[in-house]
N, C-alpha and C positions, 0 to 999 in steps of 0.2 A: 280921462273922464272927469266930468263936473260930479258935484254932490249927488245932484239926483240921480244921473245915470249910474253912480255907483251902488246906491240905493237899490234902484231899478235891477242892476246885473245881479246883485245877490238875490233878490226875489226870484228872477228869472231861473238861474240855477237851480235853485231849491226845489221851485215849483216843476222843472221839466224832468230831473233826474228821480225824484220821489216816485212819481207815477210808473216810470219805466221798471224802476227797481221793485215796486208793489206788485205790478202786474207778472215780472218774471219770477219771482217768489211764489206767488198764488200759482202760477202754472207749475211751478217744482212741486207743490206742496200736492196739487192733484194728479201729478205723474206719479211721485213717489208713493203717494197714499193710495190711489187708485187704481192707476193704469199698471204700474209693477208689483205693486202691494210689497214695497220695503223702505217704508218711511224709517229713517233712521236717525242716529245722533247729529250726523252732519245736515240735516235737513232741519231739524231742530236749532240747530245753533245758526244757521241760516236766516230762521224766523225771529229769533231773537237779535239777531244782527239787525233786520229789517225794523223792527220795533224801535231801536234805539237810534237806527238813522232816520225814521220819522220823526222821532222828538228832536233829532239834530236840525233837520230841513225846517221844521215848525218854528222852533226858537230863532232859526236864522232870519226867517220870513218875520217874526215877531220883531227882531231886533231892527230889522230894516225899515219896519214901520215907524218906529220909535226913534230911530236916530243912526242907525249903522250905516255908513257911507258919507255922514255928514262931519263937518268940523264941531267941535264942542262950543265954540263962539256962537254958532247957528242954532244950537240946540238950549231949550229951556232945562233949568236944573233937573225937573223931575223926569224929563225925556231923557237926558244923558245917564242917570241913574239906572233907568227902566232898560233903556239899550244895552247897558254894560252887565246887567244882570243877565239879559239873554245872552250876551257874548259867553258869560261864564258856563251857562248851562250848555251852551254849544261844545265847549270843551269838554264835558265831561260826556255827552252823547257821543261825540266823535271817537271816544276812546274806547267805548264798550261797543260801539257798532264797527270798529276796523277791528276788533278782536275777535268777535263773534263772526265777521266774513272769512278771516283768516282760518281759525281753526276749522270752521265748515269745510273750506277748500282742501284743507288737509285731511281730514278725515275722508272727504271723498276721494281724495288719491289713494286713500290707504286701501281702499276697495278693490283696484287693481293693481297695485303693487306686491310682487311676491319675494322680492330679494330683501334679505334681513338689511343692507345697509340703507336702502330708499326706506324702509321702515324708521331707522335710525335719524335719517335726515329728516323726516317729517315730524318725529318727535322733537327733535332740535328746534326746527322753525315755530312748532306750537309752543314749545317752553319759551323760546326768546320772545315770541309774540308775546304771551301773557305778559312776562316779567317786566319788558320794556313798556307796554301800554299801561301796567297796573303802577309802575314808578311815574310815568309821563302824567297819568290820570291825577294821582296824589299830590304831585309836585303841582300842577294846575289847580287842584281842590283848595290847598292848604297854602297857596303864595301869600296870603294876606292874613292878618290876625288883628280882629275876627273875620269869619270869612267874608261878612258882607261889607268890609271894607274895601274889596276889590271894586264892588260898585257904589257904595255910598261916597267915596274919595272924590266923585268927580261932581259932588253937587255943589262943590264949593262953600260949605259951611264949615266954620272954623271948630264948631263945638264937636264935631266927628271926630274920634281920635281911632289911630291904629297905625300898622305899618305893614310892607309889602316887602319880601326879601329881593335883593338885586336883581334887576332885570336882566342883566346879563346871563346869570344863571338859567333862566328860563328859557334865553334864546341858544345857550350852547346845549340845554337839556333836549329842546326841540331839534336841533341839528342830529344830535346822538339818535334820537327817537326816529327821525325821517330816514336816517342811514338805515337802521335795523328793519323798518318798514320797508324800504326799497329792497334791500337784501332779501328778505321772507318773499318778498313777491317775485322776485327774478328766479328764486329757488324754485317755487311752485310753479312757475311758468315755464321754466326749462325742462322739470322733471319728467312731464309727460312724452317728450322727445324720446328718452330712454325707456319708458315704460312701453310705448306702442310701437317702436320701429322694428321689433323682432317679431310681432305678431302677423299669423295668417291672414292677411287682409289685402284686397286691392289698394293698389299703389295710391289711387285717387281718394279712396275712403281712409286711408291711414294717414293722408296729409290733412285731410277734413277734421279728424278727430284730433290730432296732433295741434291744429290751430284751435279748434273749441276749447280743448282742456288747457290751453296755454293762455287763454283770454284773462288770467288772474293776474299776468305781469303787466296787462294795460294799468291797473292802476298805480304802478310803481312809476310810470311816467307821470301822473299827476304830482306823485310825491316829488319826484325830482324836480318838475316847474316851480312847485311850490317853495323849496329851498331858498334861491334869491329873495323871496319876501318876508323870511323868518327874522330879519333884521329889523323889520317895522314894527315889532314889538315895543320897541324903544321910544318910538314916536310920542310925543305929547299928545299928539290929536289921533288917539288910539284907533276908535271908531272909522275914522277917516282913511287912515295909512293900511289898515290891516283887512281892507276888503279882499285882495287878493288871497291871503292866508284862507279867509273863510270860503272862499269861492272854490280852491283849487282843492281845500279839505273836504268840500262836500263831491266834488267831482271825484276825488280818490274812493270815499266810501260808496258813492251810486255807482262807478264803474265795477268796484270790486264785488257787489253785491249782484249786480246785473250778470257780470262774465261767470262768476261761480254757479248761479242758477241756470243760465243759458247750455252748461255744459251737462244738463241732466234732461234736457227737453228732446232729445233724439226719439225716445218711445211713442211720443207725442205725435211728433212729425211722422213715424211710421204709420199710426193710427190715422191720422188725417190725409196722409198722401196713399195708404191703402196699400204700401210697400211690407208684403210679408214672408218674401221670399229672399231676401238679402243674407248673403253668407257671411257678412261681418258685423252682426247686429251685437252680438254679446260680447265681444272683445273691447269695443270701446267704452260702453257704458254699463257697467253690471249693474246687477240688480235683480232679484228675482221676479219672476212674471209668474201668475198662476197658472195652473193648466187651464182653467177655463178660459181665460183670456188668451191663451197660446192657441186654444182650439179655436175660439172664434176668430183669431188673426188668421188661422192656419199656417201657422209658421212654427218654430222651434219650442222646446219645452226648457227655456234655460233651467239651469240647476239653481235650486234654493238654497238657503243659508242651513249651515248645520245647527242643530238644536243644542249642542254641548257647551257653546260658549259665546260669548259677546263679539269676540274677535271674528268667528265663523260668521257672525250676523253682519258685521261691519263689512265682509268680504264674501258675500254671496257667490260669486264667481268662481270660487274653488270647492273642490270634493277632494275628501282623502279617502281612498278604500283599499282594504286589505286583502289581497288574493294568495291562497295557499296552494303549495304542491306538496302531496303528501306521499311519503315514499319514493320520492323522486320522481313519480308520475305528475307531468304537467296537466292541470286540468283544462278540459276544452272551452275557448274563449267564449263560447257563448254563456258557459257557465258562469263565467266572472261577470256580465251583466245581469243576468239574472241575480247575481247575490245583490247586485247595486240596487237593483229593484225591488228585492225583499226584505234587505236590511233594514231593522229600526234605526241603526245608527248611519244610513245613507241621507243623501238630501231628502228635504221634506217635500220636494216636487219630485217625485220618482220618475225615473227613466222605464219605459216598457218597450218590450219587445214588441215588432210589428210582426204576428204570428202569420197574418194573412198573407204576406209576401211570401213567394217561393223562395227558398234557400239555395244560393249559388256559392260555389267555392269563394271564400275571400268575402262573402256578405252577411254580416251580424245582424242585418234585419233592423238597423236603427236609422240609417241614413244620417248618421253623426259623423265627421271627420275629427279625431282626437289627437293632441298632441301631448305625449306622456315624458316626465321626467322619472326615470325609473331608478330606484335604488334596491337592489338585491342582495340578502345576506344569506350564505348556505349554513343549515344547520340540519338535524333529523328531519326536522319540516320547514321548507322555505318559507320565508315572508317575503312578498312581493309588495311595496309601497308604491302606488301609483298617485303621483301628486300633480299639482299644476294642472288641472284639467281644464283646457278651454274647447267652447264647442262651436263648431261652425257648420251650420246646415246649407 
């Protein structure tokens, strides 16, 4: 590509991916805040990621206007300085956007994971993401002293004094950061396969859910494609040579934000398409739905979050109830669910018995199929803890 084409390519990528990411995040906010009424930390993290991504895309476009994609010899000193300043701001915005996006995806996956090992994997991914992102950001931020020397050195003014660290350090650290980013993206992309494959869902729906939840690994493809261009940081014509790094970094952040938000939009599709009788709704995309909304849709009453802890609010698909048997007499199963609906510590979206339906043997009047993992201990009073409640109507 010639210089003008490189500049146009930078503008086009930023102007294309920013609206797409913004629309998906706004739809996510609507779904999580108004449709299922379960706006959480993962949604807030994605909004923060979008704001920094908007800054990233804006500075990319601004830099291309002043000289990104052009050789220094074809730019005026003031244009070179301004374009380099925009490039420096791009680096900072990229780091925050990438960190926010990955944290959001990890928190979202924690809504549906129930195994301790999966929790620890997600915690490790978040820790590595934050650690690698902050180190890389400060390295890019403080690579020159004073800070402004990063862009003022291109003015060609001998009176401007300062120094920058060896560019090979920047290159090597960029390789390390890219490896961490790709590893984290692949991890959160592959994990949904293990989370979903045992759920009671139709095969086609299960495959679709796995695909949507695994879209986060798409961003890792952009990271891998960017790796061969990292060496261009050492090119004397910085603005001309680093165009591909800027483009693929923007694609990485944009795809991550878009894919991470698309995974939350299934309830909106249900509303639009009028699909209210699916048996597979709650397993793939957790999040409480208000009773009023459920009645309007004519569908199930997904279990809401527990009031007692933040962890329960992040994982509203789970409900823990305790059932007791006194003096060895097991209580009637109907009483168990009566307790759930009346207990003040149960879900804030209560299960209610359908008293209008005639009882038949084996019918509990709920119309809900449940899979329980039961742990029982025997004492004078037996306690049976029912965990991992999944509802399929």
